[in-house]
C-alpha positions in Angstrom: -3.2 35.0 -4.7 -4.2 31.6 -6.0 -5.8 31.6 -9.5 -7.8 28.4 -8.7 -9.0 27.1 -5.4 -6.4 25.0 -3.6 -7.5 21.4 -3.2 -7.7 20.1 0.3 -5.1 17.5 1.4 -6.4 13.9 1.3 -7.0 12.7 4.8 -7.3 9.2 6.5 -9.2 8.7 9.8 -7.1 7.7 12.8 -8.8 5.5 15.4 -7.9 3.7 18.6 -8.3 -0.1 19.0 -11.7 0.6 20.5 -12.7 2.4 17.3 -12.6 5.8 19.0 -11.8 8.6 16.5 -8.4 10.2 17.2 -8.3 12.7 14.4 -7.2 12.6 10.7 -3.9 12.0 9.0 -3.2 14.3 6.0 -1.4 12.5 3.1 1.6 14.0 1.4 2.9 11.2 -0.9 2.3 7.5 -1.5 5.3 5.3 -2.0 4.8 1.6 -3.0 7.1 -1.4 -2.8 7.0 -4.0 -5.6 7.8 -7.7 -5.2 8.3 -7.6 -1.4 7.0 -11.1 -0.8 8.9 -14.0 -2.4 5.8 -15.9 -3.3 4.3 -12.9 -5.2 7.6 -12.3 -7.0 7.5 -15.9 -8.2 3.8 -15.6 -9.4 4.8 -12.5 -11.4 7.7 -14.3 -13.0 10.4 -12.3 -11.3 13.6 -13.8 -9.9 13.7 -14.4 -6.1 16.7 -14.0 -3.9 17.8 -17.2 -2.1 19.7 -15.3 0.6 19.8 -11.9 2.3 23.0 -11.0 0.5 21.2 -11.6 -2.9 18.2 -9.4 -2.2 19.5 -6.5 -4.3 17.4 -3.3 -4.1 13.7 -2.9 -3.6 11.5 -1.9 -6.5 9.6 1.4 -5.9 6.7 3.2 -7.6 4.3 5.9 -6.6 0.6 6.6 -6.5 -1.0 10.1 -6.3 -2.0 11.1 -2.8 -5.6 11.7 -3.9 -5.9 8.0 -5.0 -6.8 7.0 -1.4 -10.3 5.7 -0.8 -11.4 5.8 2.8 -15.1 4.9 2.5 -14.5 1.5 0.9 -16.4 2.4 -2.4 -14.1 1.9 -5.4 -15.5 2.6 -8.9 -14.1 0.1 -11.5 -11.5 2.2 -13.2 -11.5 3.4 -16.8 -9.1 2.0 -19.4 -8.8 -1.6 -18.1 -10.4 -5.0 -18.4 -8.2 -6.6 -15.8 -8.3 -4.8 -12.4 -6.3 -6.8 -9.8 -6.2 -6.6 -6.0 -3.0 -6.6 -3.9 -3.5 -6.5 -0.1 -0.7 -4.6 1.8 0.5 -3.3 5.1 0.5 0.5 4.9 3.1 2.5 7.0 2.2 6.1 7.9 5.1 8.5 8.7 4.5 11.1 11.4 7.9 12.8 11.4 10.3 14.1 8.8 13.5 12.1 8.2 16.7 13.9 9.2 18.8 15.1 6.3 20.9 12.5 4.5 20.7 8.7 4.7 18.3 7.3 7.3 19.9 4.5 9.3 17.7 1.5 9.8 18.2 1.9 13.6 16.5 5.3 13.4 13.7 4.4 10.9 11.0 3.3 13.2 11.0 6.7 15.1 9.4 8.2 12.0 6.4 5.8 12.0 3.2 7.2 13.3 0.9 4.3 12.6 -0.3 1.5 10.3 -3.2 0.6 8.1 -4.2 -2.1 5.7 -4.7 -1.2 2.1 -5.2 -2.4 -1.5 -2.7 -1.6 -4.2 -5.2 -1.8 -7.1 -3.5 -2.5 -10.4 -4.7 -2.2 -14.0 -2.8 -5.4 -14.8 -3.3 -5.3 -18.5 -1.9 -1.8 -18.8 1.0 -2.7 -16.5 1.8 -5.8 -18.5 1.7 -3.8 -21.8 4.1 -1.2 -20.3 6.5 -3.8 -18.9 6.6 -5.6 -22.3 7.7 -2.4 -24.0 10.1 -1.3 -21.2 7.9 1.6 -20.4 6.9 3.1 -16.9 4.1 1.5 -15.0 2.3 4.8 -14.2 -1.0 4.1 -15.9 -1.1 0.6 -14.4 -0.6 1.7 -10.8 -1.3 5.4 -10.4 -5.0 6.2 -11.2 -8.2 7.4 -9.5 -9.3 5.3 -6.5 -6.2 3.1 -6.8 -5.4 3.0 -3.0 -8.3 2.0 -0.7 -7.1 2.1 2.9 -8.4 1.4 6.4 -8.4 3.8 9.2 -4.9 4.2 10.7 -3.9 2.8 14.1 -1.1 4.5 16.0 2.0 2.3 16.2 1.9 1.8 20.0 -1.6 0.2 19.7 -0.6 -2.5 17.3 2.5 -4.2 18.8 5.1 -6.2 17.0 4.4 -6.6 13.3 6.4 -9.7 12.3 3.9 -12.4 13.6 0.7 -10.7 12.3 -1.3 -12.4 9.5 -2.3 -10.4 6.5 -5.4 -11.7 4.5 -7.8 -10.7 1.8 -11.2 -12.2 1.1 -13.3 -11.5 -2.0 -17.0 -12.3 -1.8 -16.3 -14.4 1.3 -13.5 -16.5 -0.3 -9.9 -16.3 0.8 -7.7 -14.9 -2.0 -4.5 -13.8 -0.2 -2.9 -15.0 3.0 0.6 -14.6 4.6 2.3 -13.2 7.6 4.4 -10.1 7.8 7.5 -11.9 8.7 7.6 -13.0 5.1 8.4 -9.5 3.9 11.7 -9.6 2.0 12.5 -6.0 3.2 11.0 -5.0 6.5 9.9 -1.4 7.4 13.3 -0.1 8.6 14.9 -1.6 5.4 12.4 0.1 3.2 12.6 3.5 4.9 16.4 3.3 4.7 16.2 2.5 1.0 13.7 5.2 0.2 15.9 7.8 2.0 18.5 7.2 -0.7 16.1 8.5 -3.3 13.6 10.9 -1.5 13.3 13.2 1.4 10.8 11.4 3.6 8.3 13.7 5.3 5.4 13.5 7.8 2.3 12.6 5.9 4.0 10.0 3.6 2.5 6.6 3.2 4.4 3.4 2.2 2.5 0.4 0.8 4.8 -2.4 1.7 4.1 -5.1 -1.0 1.7 -8.0 -1.4 1.8 -11.8 -0.9 0.8 -14.3 -3.6 -2.8 -14.7 -4.8 -3.4 -11.5 -6.7 -6.3 -11.9 -9.1 -9.0 -10.0 -10.9 -11.8 -7.9 -9.4 -15.2 -7.4 -11.0 -17.9 -4.8 -10.4 -20.1 -6.0 -7.5 -17.2 -7.8 -5.7 -16.9 -7.2 -2.0 -13.5 -7.2 -0.3 -12.5 -7.7 3.3 -8.8 -7.1 4.2 -7.2 -7.7 7.6 -3.9 -7.4 9.4 -4.3 -9.2 12.7 -7.6 -8.3 14.3 -7.0 -4.6 14.6 -6.6 -3.4 11.0 -9.6 -4.0 8.8 -10.7 -2.7 5.5 -14.1 -3.5 4.0 -15.4 -2.3 0.7 -16.8 -3.0 -2.7 -16.1 -2.5 -6.4 -18.8 -0.4 -8.0 -19.7 -0.2 -11.7 -17.4 1.5 -14.1 -18.2 5.3 -14.3 -19.9 6.4 -17.5 
């Protein structure tokens, strides 16, 4: 017998290209990839590989599953004066990975669908932690830190590589790139994650952001897109009292 009520699993709506509801996607874990666009790595002062052989290993961190926001309303978080946006492709896994290392050739069979999301970051807390060689948890994993669009099943989106990814704040373009600029693509990332974790249905992977990250303020309105099918609209509300 549970001694407290069990919380419900966070869920993301799934829709077709026509907007028709197709159900809900329960979230198990949220993995995030750092520095996966070369231009963003440069703006953060990180070294950038000049060839595929020099890529090294991806940088991973995590957010709590209940950090997702599906209605677009994001309260400005406590504990920061420097909240930043990072627009990202989100990959949703619909199948468990087989035991052992996942080959890149088998990785896409795990993918159920895609969304567009924001990896919100308390940049001042992240910078302070990095300066002391401490974990980034307080800078990345907090309440409402992962706004996300409805998911679109993979077969309805088509090839990813040529799709543009953009973010507008208050009608002004802040971030813009194409998904062929990812340093590590989806199969690469799922293969690398399988070295560290048992991937399961319900996992999300935020794939990294292009250059142009900047501060958000209460009252700001955001509009994120990948192609014309994945769209996230929302706003930053006042800080909770």
